Backbone bond lengths (Angstrom), bond angles and torsions (degrees), N, CA, C in turn:
res aa  C-N    CA-C-N  psi(-1)  N-CA   C-N-CA  omega(-1)  CA-C   N-CA-C  phi
1 X - - - 1.453 - - 1.524 108.13 -
2 X 1.300 115.92 125.27 1.462 121.26 179.88 1.524 109.29 -99.56
3 X 1.309 116.34 105.05 1.461 121.22 179.33 1.520 109.94 -92.36
4 X 1.328 114.97 148.98 1.457 121.67 177.61 1.520 109.08 -131.14
5 X 1.315 115.52 155.92 1.459 120.59 175.59 1.526 108.52 -58.10
6 X 1.320 116.55 132.88 1.457 121.91 -178.82 1.517 113.89 99.33
7 X 1.339 117.75 -16.05 1.466 120.87 177.17 1.527 110.07 -63.23
8 X 1.320 115.86 148.61 1.460 121.50 172.23 1.525 106.60 -98.99
9 X 1.331 115.97 127.38 1.461 121.41 -177.06 1.525 110.18 -124.76
10 X 1.328 115.18 160.14 1.463 122.14 177.42 1.524 108.56 -118.72
11 X 1.322 116.53 138.35 1.460 121.42 175.12 1.524 107.84 -79.45
12 X 1.338 117.43 117.40 1.465 121.09 -173.76 1.528 113.54 -105.84
13 X 1.319 117.98 -1.86 1.467 121.72 177.33 1.523 108.76 -142.28
14 X 1.321 115.82 150.44 1.462 120.75 -178.93 1.526 110.79 -70.42
15 X 1.328 115.53 139.99 1.463 121.83 175.53 1.521 109.09 -109.12
16 X 1.320 116.71 131.25 1.466 120.62 175.97 1.519 109.67 -68.42
17 X 1.315 116.79 142.17 1.474 122.82 176.00 1.527 112.95 55.67
18 X 1.327 117.41 39.14 1.461 121.22 179.81 1.526 110.27 -125.32
19 X 1.319 115.99 145.14 1.462 121.23 176.46 1.526 111.57 -80.99
20 X 1.317 117.30 -11.21 1.462 121.56 -177.01 1.526 109.69 -82.18
21 X 1.331 116.34 127.66 1.459 121.85 -179.13 1.526 110.79 -89.34
22 X 1.331 116.22 145.78 1.459 121.52 175.69 1.529 109.15 -56.98
23 X 1.329 116.90 136.16 1.460 122.25 -178.54 1.514 113.51 93.28
24 X 1.324 117.55 -7.46 1.466 121.06 -179.77 1.525 110.96 -69.46
25 X 1.332 115.26 143.41 1.459 121.41 174.64 1.517 108.63 -101.74
26 X 1.344 115.35 138.06 1.461 121.50 -176.84 1.517 109.20 -142.15
27 X 1.330 116.17 160.67 1.460 121.65 175.78 1.520 109.30 -102.55
28 X 1.342 116.23 134.38 1.459 121.21 178.15 1.528 109.06 -73.24
29 X 1.339 116.01 123.61 1.462 122.07 -179.81 1.523 111.76 -98.39
30 X 1.336 117.10 -32.24 1.463 121.82 -178.23 1.523 107.94 -162.10
31 X 1.321 115.74 159.23 1.456 121.39 178.67 1.522 107.72 -130.71
32 X 1.334 115.71 130.23 1.461 120.65 -178.67 1.524 109.16 -142.87
33 X 1.317 116.81 109.54 1.462 120.46 179.96 1.513 111.74 60.77
34 X 1.330 116.88 -121.98 1.469 121.92 -179.26 1.521 113.19 -93.97
35 X 1.323 117.46 6.70 1.465 121.82 -178.42 1.522 111.93 -115.03
36 X 1.319 114.92 149.06 1.459 122.39 168.24 1.515 106.79 -112.47
37 X 1.291 116.74 138.22 1.459 121.54 173.55 1.514 105.42 -97.98
38 X 1.335 116.57 125.39 1.461 120.91 -172.92 1.521 111.44 -123.26
39 X 1.333 114.79 151.09 1.462 121.11 170.39 1.517 106.94 -82.67
40 X 1.349 117.25 131.97 1.459 120.45 179.61 1.515 109.94 -144.91
41 X 1.321 117.12 111.39 1.469 122.88 174.83 1.509 113.93 48.71
42 X 1.331 116.29 -132.09 1.459 121.56 -178.67 1.519 112.70 -76.87
43 X 1.318 116.87 -8.23 1.457 121.01 179.67 1.517 107.70 -89.03
44 X 1.306 116.34 127.64 1.458 119.84 -172.34 1.528 111.86 -59.02
45 X 1.320 117.70 -70.68 1.459 121.04 -179.84 1.529 108.24 -142.24
46 X 1.329 116.04 132.14 1.463 121.14 -179.98 1.527 110.07 -126.72
47 X 1.354 118.03 145.08 1.466 120.42 176.60 1.529 110.93 -83.09
48 X 1.331 116.00 139.11 1.462 122.16 178.43 1.530 107.47 -138.81
49 X 1.341 118.75 134.21 1.470 120.48 177.04 1.532 111.05 -62.42
50 X 1.326 117.05 138.99 1.467 121.42 179.13 1.526 112.03 -58.95
51 X 1.330 116.89 -28.61 1.467 121.13 -174.96 1.518 113.90 -65.91
52 X 1.325 118.65 -17.25 1.473 120.96 -179.10 1.530 112.05 -107.99
53 X 1.334 116.33 13.20 1.463 120.74 -179.08 1.520 111.28 -112.72
54 X 1.322 115.62 144.22 1.464 122.67 174.88 1.520 106.97 -125.60
55 X 1.329 116.68 128.71 1.461 120.86 179.19 1.527 109.16 -69.26
56 X 1.339 116.46 128.02 1.463 121.49 179.72 1.524 109.42 -96.44
57 X 1.315 116.79 -52.99 1.463 122.00 173.40 1.509 110.18 -166.36
58 X 1.313 115.76 167.69 1.469 122.58 -178.32 1.484 108.12 -101.37
């Protein structure tokens, strides 16, 4: 899956010690290695592994 900044993604697997709930939609803010940094609610930007994200739309 090729993600780009601005893509809308969905969290498809639970993350330990994360405020992000499974099924949440987020916007990709940056991409670094195996992580995407996403905008999520009141939290400015959080890192999430690419392996637990599914692209919803651009």
